[in-house]
N, CA, C and O of each residue as an XYZ file, in Angstrom:
632
protein
N      42.936    135.168     71.402
C      41.704    134.799     70.416
C      41.065    133.572     71.588
O      41.823    132.729     72.068
N      40.064    133.612     71.828
C      39.072    132.801     72.965
C      38.606    131.137     71.968
O      37.813    130.962     71.043
N      39.332    130.384     72.550
C      38.769    128.891     72.735
C      37.301    128.920     72.087
O      36.256    129.493     72.396
N      37.688    128.030     71.026
C      36.118    127.813     70.150
C      35.054    127.585     71.341
O      34.167    128.384     71.644
N      35.267    126.543     71.859
C      34.543    125.804     72.728
C      34.108    126.908     73.865
O      32.920    126.720     74.128
N      34.584    127.858     74.535
C      34.239    128.481     75.295
C      33.173    129.637     74.796
O      32.451    130.281     75.557
N      33.236    129.802     72.965
C      32.443    131.053     72.771
C      31.219    129.860     72.380
O      30.046    130.199     72.536
N      31.390    129.101     72.103
C      29.940    128.113     72.716
C      29.073    128.481     73.842
O      27.976    129.039     73.870
N      29.816    128.041     74.732
C      28.954    127.863     75.732
C      28.765    129.413     76.197
O      27.723    129.571     76.833
N      29.361    130.315     76.063
C      29.488    132.213     76.518
C      28.380    131.850     75.229
O      27.587    130.975     75.578
N      28.186    132.302     73.937
C      27.775    133.151     73.597
C      26.267    132.315     73.170
O      25.541    132.777     72.289
N      25.949    131.153     73.850
C      24.445    130.024     74.291
C      24.132    130.298     72.656
O      23.020    130.695     72.308
N      25.069    130.083     71.813
C      24.905    129.227     70.651
C      24.127    127.438     70.833
O      23.468    126.798     70.014
N      24.500    127.128     72.043
C      23.359    125.876     72.115
C      22.531    125.742     73.547
O      22.722    126.478     74.515
N      21.561    124.642     73.486
C      20.972    124.724     74.582
C      21.590    124.087     75.722
O      22.421    123.179     75.755
N      21.004    124.761     76.691
C      21.790    124.933     77.798
C      22.928    123.348     78.597
O      23.965    123.259     79.254
N      21.894    122.377     77.998
C      22.388    120.763     78.268
C      23.461    120.855     77.453
O      24.571    120.830     77.986
N      23.371    120.968     76.140
C      25.041    120.690     75.422
C      25.638    121.812     75.318
O      26.169    121.948     74.216
N      25.830    123.074     76.344
C      26.491    124.072     76.921
C      26.999    123.262     78.416
O      28.081    123.672     78.835
N      26.503    122.447     79.034
C      27.350    121.753     79.932
C      28.167    120.881     79.841
O      29.185    120.773     80.525
N      27.699    119.975     78.748
C      28.587    119.005     77.889
C      29.444    119.822     77.652
O      30.122    119.926     78.674
N      29.720    120.312     77.074
C      30.598    121.455     76.826
C      31.964    121.772     77.734
O      33.130    121.404     77.591
N      31.356    122.555     78.660
C      32.059    122.710     79.866
C      32.936    121.003     80.317
O      34.064    120.943     80.807
N      32.242    120.043     80.058
C      32.708    119.079     80.680
C      34.087    118.534     79.985
O      34.989    117.975     80.608
N      34.085    118.812     78.512
C      34.677    118.591     77.959
C      35.915    118.936     77.863
O      36.873    118.417     77.289
N      35.735    120.329     78.796
C      36.980    121.304     79.140
C      38.087    120.433     79.765
O      37.735    119.616     80.616
N      39.583    120.536     79.381
C      40.209    119.382     79.540
C      41.569    119.525     80.379
O      42.406    118.727     80.801
N      41.304    121.662     80.448
C      42.891    121.980     81.064
C      42.096    123.156     82.198
O      41.141    123.813     81.784
N      42.504    123.289     83.349
C      42.667    124.044     84.070
C      42.451    126.314     83.886
O      42.003    127.266     84.526
N      43.093    126.031     82.675
C      43.361    127.015     82.309
C      41.989    127.773     81.556
O      41.423    128.856     81.710
N      41.798    126.645     80.708
C      40.147    126.688     80.076
C      39.179    127.116     80.590
O      38.362    127.839     80.019
N      39.095    126.607     82.156
C      38.020    126.896     83.110
C      38.236    127.989     83.501
O      37.254    128.712     83.335
N      39.047    128.466     83.941
C      39.874    129.913     84.207
C      39.130    130.774     82.800
O      38.133    131.457     83.036
N      39.472    130.725     81.882
C      38.877    131.489     81.116
C      37.573    131.894     80.306
O      37.253    132.973     79.807
N      36.968    130.746     80.343
C      35.394    130.451     80.760
C      34.789    131.327     81.689
O      33.842    131.997     81.279
N      35.213    131.469     83.050
C      34.629    132.165     84.084
C      34.945    133.399     83.719
O      34.178    134.304     84.045
N      36.325    133.742     82.852
C      36.691    135.084     83.251
C      35.284    135.937     82.329
O      34.585    136.919     82.580
N      35.347    135.117     81.380
C      34.437    135.742     79.973
C      32.912    135.746     80.491
O      32.151    136.697     80.311
N      32.649    134.831     81.004
C      31.381    134.705     81.628
C      30.500    135.666     81.924
O      30.884    136.521     82.722
N      28.809    135.794     81.244
C      28.263    136.900     82.083
C      27.481    136.600     82.586
O      26.502    136.081     82.050
N      27.610    136.818     83.879
C      26.889    136.193     85.063
C      25.536    135.924     85.553
O      25.038    135.150     86.370
N      24.954    137.203     84.447
C      23.349    137.550     84.295
C      23.102    136.290     83.454
O      21.880    136.212     83.322
N      23.809    135.086     82.712
C      23.078    134.161     82.522
C      22.577    133.062     83.319
O      21.914    132.063     83.040
N      23.068    133.513     84.371
C      22.599    132.718     85.353
C      23.929    131.724     85.867
O      25.040    132.165     85.575
N      23.862    130.200     86.736
C      24.544    129.714     87.725
C      24.692    128.114     86.889
O      25.609    127.323     87.110
N      23.994    127.973     86.281
C      24.337    126.247     85.427
C      25.976    126.459     85.361
O      26.643    125.884     86.221
N      26.589    127.199     84.449
C      27.842    126.613     84.067
C      28.734    127.250     85.042
O      29.782    126.609     85.110
N      28.712    128.607     86.083
C      29.177    128.517     87.060
C      29.680    127.149     88.249
O      30.722    127.053     88.897
N      28.373    126.133     88.186
C      28.040    124.982     88.890
C      28.909    124.126     88.057
O      29.856    123.485     88.513
N      28.693    124.136     87.314
C      29.193    123.017     86.249
C      30.837    123.100     86.165
O      31.654    122.203     85.955
N      31.108    125.197     86.525
C      32.816    125.002     86.447
C      33.265    124.112     87.797
O      34.197    123.307     87.784
N      32.314    124.447     89.123
C      33.503    124.212     90.192
C      32.395    122.860     90.207
O      31.453    123.070     90.972
N      32.357    121.893     89.698
C      32.404    120.626     90.271
C      33.525    119.754     89.013
O      34.360    118.852     89.086
N      33.339    120.043     88.646
C      34.716    119.748     87.176
C      35.640    119.479     87.864
O      36.319    120.309     88.468
N      35.798    118.291     87.872
C      37.628    117.700     88.340
C      38.853    118.887     88.092
O      39.723    119.170     88.916
N      38.670    119.542     86.640
C      39.562    119.818     86.611
C      39.483    121.379     87.349
O      40.373    122.214     87.185
N      38.271    121.616     88.180
C      38.908    123.251     88.784
C      39.497    123.007     89.842
O      39.073    122.287     90.746
N      41.249    124.005     89.789
C      42.132    123.760     90.844
C      41.468    125.169     92.111
O      40.549    125.966     92.302
N      42.717    124.670     92.644
C      42.082    126.115     93.838
C      42.361    127.374     93.172
O      41.568    128.309     93.288
N      43.366    127.472     92.520
C      43.215    128.776     92.291
C      42.367    129.449     91.061
O      42.253    130.651     90.821
N      41.759    128.257     90.294
C      39.985    129.510     89.994
C      38.895    129.403     91.417
O      37.905    130.104     91.625
N      39.416    128.353     92.232
C      38.035    128.579     92.987
C      37.959    129.280     93.890
O      36.900    129.370     94.512
N      38.937    129.905     94.192
C      39.438    131.266     95.125
C      39.276    131.688     94.345
O      38.080    131.694     94.054
N      40.312    132.463     93.230
C      39.182    133.517     92.107
C      37.979    133.810     92.535
O      37.563    134.908     92.906
N      37.370    132.706     92.472
C      35.083    132.491     92.020
C      34.726    132.955     93.250
O      33.733    133.681     93.304
N      35.586    132.576     94.704
C      35.123    132.919     95.876
C      35.908    134.524     96.200
O      35.611    135.155     97.215
N      36.698    134.928     95.412
C      36.935    136.425     95.866
C      36.445    137.777     95.264
O      36.343    138.964     95.575
N      36.092    136.561     93.779
C      35.789    137.822     93.313
C      34.389    138.620     92.345
O      34.220    139.677     91.738
N      33.358    137.013     92.749
C      32.316    137.513     92.256
C      31.643    137.254     94.032
O      32.091    136.650     95.007
N      30.262    138.132     93.762
C      29.755    138.243     95.329
C      29.127    136.825     95.823
O      29.595    136.224     96.791
N      28.535    136.570     95.416
C      27.346    135.459     95.806
C      28.218    134.446     96.806
O      27.921    134.174     97.969
N      29.256    134.004     96.130
C      29.830    133.036     97.359
C      29.822    133.554     98.424
O      29.264    132.954     99.343
N      30.470    134.915     98.680
C      30.893    135.789    100.167
C      29.449    135.930    100.930
O      29.396    135.682    102.134
N      28.275    136.335    100.203
C      27.097    136.654    100.519
C      27.214    135.084    101.358
O      27.753    134.792    102.425
N      26.586    134.398    100.526
C      26.510    132.911    101.517
C      27.275    132.178    102.428
O      26.884    131.365    103.266
N      28.941    132.734    102.052
C      29.873    132.256    103.886
C      29.262    133.154    104.450
O      29.625    133.084    105.624
N      28.274    134.280    104.303
C      28.506    135.194    105.746
C      26.814    134.512    106.126
O      26.481    134.220    107.275
N      26.119    134.391    105.199
C      24.323    133.758    105.752
C      23.526    132.917    104.283
O      22.912    133.263    103.275
N      23.855    132.022    104.736
C      23.399    131.576    103.669
C      21.996    131.695    102.885
O      21.732    131.223    101.780
N      21.217    132.398    103.683
C      19.676    132.600    104.287
C      19.808    133.444    103.162
O      19.313    132.988    102.131
N      20.517    134.913    103.060
C      20.430    136.011    102.864
C      20.480    136.062    100.781
O      20.187    137.136    100.256
N      20.867    134.820     99.845
C      20.938    134.872     99.017
C      19.493    134.548     98.370
O      19.276    134.896     97.209
N      18.411    133.816     99.202
C      17.206    133.660     98.992
C      15.857    134.602     99.370
O      14.677    134.454     99.055
N      16.458    135.520    100.090
C      15.398    137.160     99.827
C      15.729    137.950     98.326
O      14.762    138.685     98.125
N      16.438    138.045     97.518
C      16.941    137.999     96.304
C      15.733    137.561     95.188
O      14.780    136.784     95.242
N      16.183    138.310     94.332
C      14.311    137.530     93.589
C      15.473    137.246     92.430
O      16.169    138.101     91.883
N      15.488    136.061     92.247
C      15.965    134.820     90.789
C      14.451    133.651     90.517
O      13.538    133.262     91.245
N      14.748    133.474     89.421
C      13.170    132.840     89.147
C      14.618    131.076     89.747
O      15.792    130.707     89.692
N      13.045    130.638     90.295
C      13.633    129.046     91.012
C      15.132    128.420     90.864
O      16.250    128.426     91.379
N      14.251    127.799     89.639
C      15.735    127.129     89.229
C      17.125    128.106     89.243
O      18.197    127.621     89.607
N      17.042    129.170     88.923
C      18.363    129.130     88.824
C      19.191    130.026     90.589
O      20.292    130.532     90.807
N      18.140    129.847     91.322
C      18.376    129.763     92.509
C      18.530    128.684     93.063
O      18.846    128.955     94.222
N      18.497    127.583     92.928
C      18.731    126.148     92.819
C      20.248    126.283     92.550
O      21.081    126.251     93.457
N      20.645    126.485     90.821
C      21.703    126.965     90.756
C      22.719    127.694     91.322
O      23.870    127.308     91.524
N      22.021    129.251     91.682
C      23.168    129.470     92.455
C      23.477    128.669     94.039
O      24.592    128.503     94.533
N      22.397    128.326     94.528
C      22.577    127.965     95.495
C      23.680    126.530     95.786
O      24.700    126.686     96.457
N      23.444    125.656     95.404
C      24.242    124.394     95.182
C      26.111    125.409     94.225
O      27.240    124.957     94.415
N      25.990    125.959     93.842
C      27.722    126.821     93.506
C      27.936    127.246     94.544
O      28.994    126.940     95.094
N      26.786    128.309     95.337
C      28.114    128.795     96.356
C      28.481    127.453     97.679
O      29.432    127.346     98.454
N      27.379    126.676     97.488
C      27.454    125.686     98.740
C      29.018    124.858     97.974
O      30.126    124.880     98.510
N      28.784    124.375     97.013
C      29.979    123.416     96.541
C      31.008    124.703     96.036
O      31.794    123.775     95.841
N      31.383    125.318     95.838
C      32.712    126.274     96.007
C      33.000    126.350     97.220
O      34.194    126.295     97.515
N      31.985    126.501     98.291
C      32.883    126.848     99.759
C      33.350    125.340    100.644
O      34.225    124.930    101.407
N      32.190    124.912     99.995
C      32.732    123.274    101.202
C      34.015    122.524    100.427
O      34.805    121.837    101.075
N      34.171    122.744     98.780
C      34.883    122.614     98.111
C      36.217    123.231     98.749
O      36.945    122.272     99.006
N      36.883    124.506     99.135
C      37.464    125.548     99.387
C      37.962    124.639    101.157
O      39.016    124.282    101.683
N      36.298    124.600    101.567
C      37.131    124.333    103.068
C      37.478    122.811    103.500
O      38.050    122.508    104.547
N      37.096    122.045    102.658
C      37.595    120.791    103.084
C      38.602    120.323    102.251
O      38.845    119.123    102.125
N      39.423    121.541    101.461
C      40.574    120.706    100.658
C      40.278    120.182     99.407
O      41.217    119.978     98.637
N      39.025    119.900     99.031
C      38.707    119.352     97.751
C      39.699    119.830     96.135
O      40.272    119.185     95.257
N      39.455    121.337     96.431
C      40.292    121.715     95.404
C      42.128    122.021     95.557
O      42.738    122.561     96.480
N      42.640    121.437     94.269
C      43.990    121.070     95.130
C      44.809    122.258     94.284
O      43.936    122.908     93.709
N      45.836    122.688     94.041
C      47.015    123.713     93.905
C      46.922    123.123     92.340
O      46.879    121.919     92.089
N      46.899    124.192     91.323
C      47.321    123.477     89.619
C      48.384    124.616     89.293
O      49.307    125.186     89.876
N      47.566    124.650     87.665
C      47.992    126.011     86.579
C      47.507    126.967     86.928
O      48.159    127.911     86.481
N      46.611    127.322     87.560
C      45.736    128.371     88.364
C      46.358    129.379     89.273
O      46.941    128.821     90.203
N      46.412    130.454     89.302
C      46.896    131.272     90.191
C      46.275    132.254     91.148
O      45.776    133.204     90.544
N      46.216    132.284     91.790
C      45.591    133.163     92.690
C      45.945    134.629     93.998
O      45.579    134.532     95.170
N      46.385    135.357     93.672
C      46.722    136.478     95.303
C      45.633    136.978     96.249
O      45.484    138.177     96.015
N      44.897    136.617     97.114
C      43.742    136.835     97.689
C      43.851    137.895     98.690
O      42.966    138.214     99.483
N      45.453    138.608     98.543
C      45.264    139.938     99.240
C      45.537    140.035    100.525
O      45.581    141.148    101.048
N      45.785    138.796    101.304
C      46.157    138.502    102.279
C      47.340    137.324    102.631
O      47.907    136.591    101.821
N      47.464    137.368    103.647
C      49.107    136.577    104.047
C      50.059    137.567    102.857
O      49.771    138.642    102.330
N      51.156    136.778    102.731
C      52.046    136.834    101.901
C      52.865    138.936    102.214
O      52.925    140.012    101.619
N      53.096    138.584    102.934
C      53.833    139.845    103.638
C      55.118    139.886    102.977
O      55.675    140.922    102.613
N      55.651    138.478    102.813
C      57.312    138.424    102.097
C      56.525    138.784    100.338
O      57.454    138.837     99.533
N      55.920    138.889    100.027
C      56.141    139.353     98.824
C      56.459    140.359     97.804
O      56.910    140.313     96.660
N      55.920    141.643     98.918
C      56.370    142.947     98.646
C      57.896    143.343     99.616
O      58.057    144.409    100.209
N      58.602    142.535     99.591
C      59.869    143.450    100.730
C      60.414    144.907    100.655
O      60.660    145.830    101.431
N      60.477    144.644     99.343
C      60.703    146.229     99.315
C      59.663    147.608     99.489
O      59.970    148.794     99.367
N      58.658    147.155     99.736
C      57.567    148.435    100.113
C      56.747    147.343    102.102
O      56.196    146.262    102.310
N      57.109    148.322    102.827
C      57.222    147.846    104.123
C      55.918    148.441    104.379
O      55.234    148.221    105.379
N      55.510    149.492    103.051
C      53.659    150.108    104.150
C      53.214    148.653    103.556
O      52.592    147.868    104.272
N      53.613    148.291    102.028
C      52.627    147.572    101.696
C      52.709    146.109    102.729
O      51.728    145.444    103.061
N      53.423    145.972    102.920
C      53.822    144.832    103.708
C      52.617    145.147    105.123
O      51.639    144.491    105.481
N      53.063    146.099    105.528
C      51.737    146.332    106.727
C      50.502    146.553    106.721
O      49.752    146.095    107.583
N      50.139    147.247    105.801
C      48.390    146.700    104.892
C      48.538    145.760    104.917
O      48.473    145.297    106.056
N      48.860    144.673    103.710
C      48.577    143.025    103.583
C      48.409    142.685    105.152
O      47.375    142.179    105.587
N      49.526    143.009    105.968
C      49.281    142.223    107.327
C      48.027    142.853    108.104
O      47.786    142.239    109.143
N      47.496    143.525    107.944
C      46.761    144.718    108.586
C      45.262    144.097    107.966
O      44.268    144.221    108.681
N      45.131    143.417    106.592
C      43.768    142.767    106.178
C      44.230    141.364    106.409
O      43.337    140.554    106.162
N      44.984    141.007    106.677
C      45.311    139.355    107.001
C      44.257    138.827    107.970
O      43.323    138.040    107.811
N      45.054    140.042    109.844
C      44.391    139.878    110.550
C      43.420    140.144    111.073
O      43.065    139.494    112.057
N      42.408    141.560    110.414
C      41.041    141.671    110.221
C      40.180    140.267    109.698
O      39.215    139.732    110.244
N      40.859    139.901    108.504
C      40.047    138.924    107.498
C      40.020    137.359    107.987
O      39.434    136.468    107.372
N      40.809    137.172    109.283
C      41.031    135.731    109.970
C      39.486    135.839    110.936
O      38.749    134.880    111.166
N      39.297    137.047    111.327
C      38.348    137.289    112.768
C      36.903    137.016    111.726
O      35.912    136.700    112.384
N      36.621    137.129    109.758
C      35.722    136.656    109.679
C      35.680    135.268    108.416
O      34.773    134.516    108.061
N      36.651    135.361    108.141
C      37.067    134.055    107.191
C      37.861    132.948    107.564
O      38.889    133.334    108.121
N      37.741    131.158    107.426
C      38.803    130.360    107.395
C      39.644    130.615    106.590
O      39.481    131.040    105.447
N      40.833    130.314    107.262
C      42.649    130.184    106.592
C      42.892    129.950    105.326
O      43.655    130.604    104.615
N      41.831    128.395    104.805
C      42.001    127.941    103.740
C      41.301    129.204    102.949
O      41.916    129.242    101.883
N      40.259    130.321    102.940
C      39.698    131.099    102.004
C      41.087    132.382    101.600
O      41.330    133.134    100.656
N      41.639    132.100    102.754
C      43.151    133.083    102.800
C      44.228    133.623    102.111
O      44.647    134.660    101.597
N      44.598    131.983    102.418
C      46.009    131.782    101.773
C      45.664    132.282    100.175
O      44.775    131.956     99.389
N      46.626    133.082    100.100
C      47.004    133.233     98.673
C      47.201    131.834     97.484
O      47.060    130.729     98.007
N      47.423    131.839     96.386
C      48.004    130.732     95.835
C      48.949    131.139     94.845
O      48.341    131.275     93.783
N      50.492    131.464     94.680
C      51.045    131.350     94.063
C      52.326    130.868     93.052
O      52.446    131.361     91.930
């Protein structure tokens, strides 16, 4: 069963300013994870932006948002590329701020380990000691990813 506050945010039962206040009222990193896991990204970036600005947003959630949704990785590679896509101006501002906040937060160590865990798929060759081929694949993926991403974005949080 979904948390009642998360339902109010997701199903847009309130105006945006009230929904943003509801996000701020969430007091557990796992509730923020649940919110983002159920969120319809077609509804815009105001809620995700409020989530990454939230004091309870931990490193596991930040890594999940970076790796599971395209915008932040596109922005990481080329911040100008997001401006080429058609979005209304207000949501594009939210989207840009979301990407910048998330990337800067991971890069600068703002997000700390908390109750949320996330396996980036990189490093962690020691996670599957009984399967040598998975270890090699993970090591190869890590080596290639290190050419493109900073280590802070690659380290799994388990």
